[in-house]
N, C-alpha and C positions, 0 to 999 in steps of 0.2 A: 310451597318450595318450588315452587318457576322462578323465582328469586334468588336459584344459587346455581352456580353454576354445574352440563355433567363435569366432568374427570376426567380427563384427558378423550376428548369430544372426537378420535381420529377416526382412519382408516380402522381395522382389523391389523394389523402385525404377521400371525398366517392362516389360514383358514382350511379344510378339507373337505371333502364330499360327504365326510363322515359324522357333520352335524358340528364340530370340532368348529370356531370360533377365538387366538385369543385376539384379548385386546391388547394389550403389553403384556413380555416379559422376560426383568431384563435385574442386572444387578448396578445401584446404584449410589455410593454414600462420598464423603471426604470433604463433601463444602461444609464449611460452616456453615455456608447461609442458606443453603434449606429447609428446605420447610414443603409443607402440603398448609393452604393455606383450603378452611371451609367451600368441601366442593360435597356436589351427590349422588351417588355412581348411580350409572342406569338400572328400568329396575330388570335387565334381564343378562345384569354378569354377576360372577360373584370373583368374591381378589385376597386371597392368599395375600399378606404382611408379614416378610418371616424377617429379624433383628439379627444379621449374620454378625452384626459387632459392634460396639458403644454406646450410645447413651437415646434412646427416644419418647415420645411421649404422645399417648394416638387418643383419640376423643371420638367416643362412634355413639352420634345422638343422643350428647348430653352431657356421655360417660365418660370420665377421663381412667384411660390404660399401658400403667406405664410398663420400657419395655423391659427387658433386658437381651443381650447377647443368649441364643436358640428358642428362642416365644414367640408366636407369632399368632396375628390375632383375623378375623373374616371381616370382610367387609358383603354388608348384601346389595342386593338391587335395593337402590332407595334409600338404601342409609345416609344421613349423614353428616362426615365424613372429617379430622386433620387430620397435621400432625407432625412435631416438634422435633429438638432434639438440643442437646448442651451441645455447645459452639462447642465449646472444652477437648470433645469427645466427642468427636462428629464420626453418627454414623453409617452403617455399611450394613443398605439392603436385597434382599430379592421376595422381587411382587413380582406376581402375577395374577394376570382379571382375565377374563374367557366359559366362554357361555359352551354348554354342551347341552344342543337344542336332540329332542327324542321323538318320531311321530309327532303331536302336537305342542309340543313341551316344549317353552323359547329354551330354558336351560334346567335341564333333568337336575345340576345339584341345587338345584334353587332346593327344589320341594327336601334332604334333607335338615336337617333339624344343628348345625356343631352349635357346638360353646363356642364362644366369641373372644375368648385366649384362654390358651394352648400353649405347658413348653413342653417342644419334644425331643424326648429320650431319646431319639441317635445324632447330635446335630451331624454331626462332624458327614452323615448317611448319603441326609436330606439334603446339607452343599454341593454334592457328590449327583445325585440326579439333576437337583438344578444347574451345574456348571453345567451335565450332561445337557440337558436342552441346551445351554448357550451358546454351548459348542457342534450341536448340529445344525442350528436355526446361522451358524456365521456358512456353516461349508456350500461350498462350488459341486459339490454331486451332481450330475446326473439323477442320482435317488434322492435328493432333496425331500420330497417334498413327501417320500415312504420316510426316508431319517430322522426328518421332527416331528411328526407324525406317530414314532414309535418311540424317542425320544419323553416326546411324551402323558401320548398313557400310559410310558413306562412311572414318570415323577404320580403323574396327579391319583394311578393303583397305588404304590403305597402310601398322599403324603390320604391313601381315606385309609390303609388298612389301619395308621398309626392312628390318626386323625378318629375314625370309629363313630365318623353322623349317625347318631339313632333317627332312625325313615321317621321315627315320628305317624303322627297324625297326618300332613301332607305330604306321605306316599301314597297312602290313600287317595287321599283327592285333591289333587294336584292344583282345582280350583282357589287350593285357603292362600296360596301366594298371592296368589293377583287380585282376589278379596283383600288384599293386606294393599301393595299397589294401585288400587284403584282407590283403596280407602285417601289411603297418599293422594296423588293425582288430588280427589275430593279438598278436599280441606286446603288443602292450596288454592285452590280457583274462590274458599270463603277467611282470608286464616283475619280478613276485619270486619264480619262476624259474629258477633253475638253463639254461637254455635254449643250446643250441648250436649254432650259421651249421648244422650236417648237420637238426638236427628242429627247427629253424625254417622249410627250407626245405621238410625233409620240408609240416609241417602240411597246407604250399599250394601239393602238388605238384609240387615242378618239385627235380630235380638241384641240388646248393647251385653248384658253379660259377653254373649256365646264371642259375640265382636270384640269386647276388650280383655277376653283371657285371648282370642286369635289371634292380636294385637298388638299381645306383651312380649309372645311365642317369635313370633318373623321378627319380628322388633328389638326384641330387651326394657322392651319403656311404655307403662301404661298409658293406651290413648292423654287421654289428658296434659302427664310431661312431656311429651313428645312435643305433642299443641302449641306449648307455654318454646320448644326449642324450637321448632321452625317460626313460630311467632319472633321469639328474640332474634333467633338470623336471618331475617326478612331488614328487623329493623340495621339489625346491623349494614346490611345495603344501602339502606335510605337514609343510614345515616353520614353516606360516605357526601352525598350529595346537601346543597347548602338551600336546596329550591324550596323547606322545608320543617319549620319549626319539630322539636320535637312531641311537645302536644299535639299535633298533627297527626307526625309520624308514630306513637305510643299507637291514638285510633287507630290509624288506617293499617296494624299490627294484630286490634283487637283490644287489645286496655283501654278501658272508659274509665281509668286512674289516668293519670297522668302521677302521678306518686307512690301506683302500684309497678306501674308500669318502668317508672328507674329505681323502683327498689329490687324490681325480678332483675330487672340487667346489671342493677351492682351487682349484686349475689350470684349472675351467671358469668360475670367478667370480667369484674374484680373494681372496675372503675363507673363514674352515672354516664347517661350517654351523652349529654355536653364534653364533658373528659377525653369522652373514646371520640367525640365524631373531630373535639382539635388534634387528638395526637393522630388517627389517620389520616391527617388533612396535612401535618406533618411530615410520618413516613410513610404512607401511601396504604402500609396493613397495620391489621394490630392481633397479639399471638392473645389468640380464646387460651 
């Protein structure tokens, strides 16, 4: 996973001494060329991406989730995600990425078992709450910090009431999230090796069955599926450079058989690796 860039790796837009750190919070839309290329969300963040208007497709850890206006998806720290739109119906989205620390926990929101995809029952109310935060962020009042903090916590509280995330096992043991993040980090350093799920789980100090259940709860994917996606994502990065052959890239990404690599790549991206490389060199990117 180290080959993927962090999404919006910049300084926080707003933070307080109450443990709240907002990486970004805004409304974007109206641009026919809008796209979010495959990126990785930093491990301590959570993002709520809401479609206000238009048509949009998101991909989270290899799973495609088409969105309609009024629907929201949740990206968790460590997720690989991307987004595209129908250029004839340019999207307008409201997205917020933040962390809320408490005691020794980097982001207590990651303890909650959010679903990936929601349809909000009151579209107007959510958009009004979000707009209130945007207005507070733009104020020049001497009490700006208090106004922004109040607006964000009000928005977040209403969102929590709406989504009703299940605290699940993670609430009782915040270390479970860190186990999964550590597992993602470890496998990112061993993508080119023939690693079994048993070896992977052992490296994380867990038995294979518990590791597999825990990993799926927090990523939405079984470890093997996630591993294949990570290897294919690395391959897309390596194919952008002409320095290695397709066979060499297959080996560096943990595929012992070039034919199996090409078949898996085509199944995931719709075109074989050699054609992907050609198209990327011409266009500069490929829509996954």
